[in-house]
N, C-alpha and C positions, 0 to 999 in steps of 0.2 A: 445441544451441539452448536459450535460456532463455525461459520465459514469465514476463513481469513484469506482474503484475496489480495494478491499483489498485482499491480498493473504494470504492463510493459508490452513490448512487441516481440513476437516469436522469431527465432532464427539467429544464426551466428552473427549476421551483419549488425544486429542491435545489441549484442551482449556488451555489458559494461558502459552503455550509454546513459546519459542523465535520465532519459525517459523510462529506463528499465530499473530504476531504484526500487520499485515495488517488487519486481521479480527477485532482486538481490536480497531483499529482506526475507522473502519466502524461502530462498535458498539458505539463508542464515538460520531461520527457524527450523528448517528441515534437518540441517546439520546438528543443531543443538539437541533436537528431540528424536533424532534417528527416524525421520519420516521420509519415505521414498515418494517423491512427487513425479510419478511416471505413468499413472493410469489416465487414459483419455476418456472424458465424459463431458457432454454438453459443450463441445468446442473449447475444452480447457484441459490442462494437465492438472491432476489432483492427487492428493495423498492423504490418507486417513491416519490419524494418530491421536495422542493425548498430550496436552500441555497443562501442567499444574493441576492434574486430575480431571481436566475437562476434555471431552471428545471434541476434536477439531477436524476440519477439512481444509487443508492448505490448497490454494487454487492459484494457477497461473493461466488466465484466459489466453487462448491462442487465436483470437479473432482480430488481432491488431488493436491498438489503443482505442481508436475512435469508435469501435464496436463492442467494447468491453461489457456493456450493459446486457447484450444478448446472452452471453455466456453466464453472467452473474444471475440474471433473472431465471434462466432455465434451472440453475442449481438451487436457488432459494426456493423455487417451486417444488422441485423434486424432493428435496430434503425437508420441506415444510418448516423452514426456520422463520423466525420473526426478524425481518431485516432491520428493524429499529433497535433491537437489543442483541442479536446474534450474528450480525454481519460486521466484519471489520475490513475496511478497504485501505490498503497501503499504497501510496503513490508519491511521485515527485512533485516538488513545489518550487517554482523559480522565485518566489518572494521570500524564501528563507535562505540563510547562508548555508553553504555546503556542510552536511552532517548534522544540522539542527533539525529537531523534530518538533512537531506540534500536533496535539490531539484535539479532535473536535467530535461532538455528538451529532452535529447536523450542520447544514450550511449550503450555500450555492456552489456551483461548479467552479467559480472563480476563474473562468476561462480555460479550465482543464477539460479537454475533449473526452477523456476517458470517464471522468466524473459526470460530465454532461450526459453521456450515453447511459450511465447507470441510473441517474436521476430520471431520465426519460423512460427507461424500461421498468423501473420499480414504481414510478409514480409518486415518489417521496424524496425529500432532501434529508430525511432523518435516518441516518445510519452512521455508525462509528467509523472514524477515520484516523489514520496516522499519516501525516504529511511529512515527507522527508526532504529537507532542503537540498537543492542542487545548485544554488547560487543564481544571482540575477543575471539576465541576458545583457551582455555589453551592447551599447547603443547601436553599433554598426552591424550587429548580427541579426539575421532573420530568426524568429523564435523557433520555427521548425528545425532549422539547421542547428541551432544551439542545443535544443533538447535531444537531438539525435547525435550530438557530438559526445566525445569521450572526456573523461576527467583528466586533469593534470596530475602529476605524481603527488603534489601537495594536497590537492583536492581528494585524491583517492584515500589518503590517510584519514582525512576528516570524515569521508563517507563511511569508512569501515567503523569508525566510532559511532556514527549516526545509525548504522545498521545494528550495532550492538545495543544502542539505546532503544531502538524500535523493537527489538526482540524483548527487552526488559519491559517496555510499555505494554506489549501484548500480554505478558504474564499478568500484569495488573488487570488488564481489561477483561480477560477470560475468567478472572476470579471476582468479578463484580466490583472492581475498585477503579472504575473509570475516572471518577473525580480525583482520586489520589494520584492516578497517572497524569492527569491534566495539571495538577498542582506541582508535581515533581518535574515533568518534562517541559511544560509550557513556560514555567518559571526559568528553567535553565536556558531556554531560548530567548530570555529577556522580553517575554511577552506577557501581557495580562489577559486573562480569560474574561470575556464579557458575559 
């Protein structure tokens, strides 16, 4: 079984913000595979379903971004999954253009507080990730204000394409084709995998 966790902040105030890109991908997966993400467990909204023949748990932590690790750790413990191979975390990335995605097998938090919390609670930096680009912060903006801001109409179009690509990438990842997904989507982002 895979736990697929999208990061974000709960509540209507944060809907559609850059920091909620992870939630938006979970919503896209839920629509595509008719999975209801409405059951509460371990301080998260969860939904059980099947993607490409694999049992999955779609997860939207309700702890607020900076405490995401508390919820993720409780769920990985409860469902006894191997976080290095059966956990996929989806989140926003300000170093990628809006709608671009990048897949990683491990890495540091890169300044992302949600990932920092997950690394701290799991005790490892080795877990699968789908980063969804939200665009670089303009120089005059505060980072917190920027990631809690909303997309322009033009950015929204790019983000919808990014969410679609993230859904496709997850299909690869749950069928043990992570390297294939990295080759496909990291290349599209104009990046080289190290």
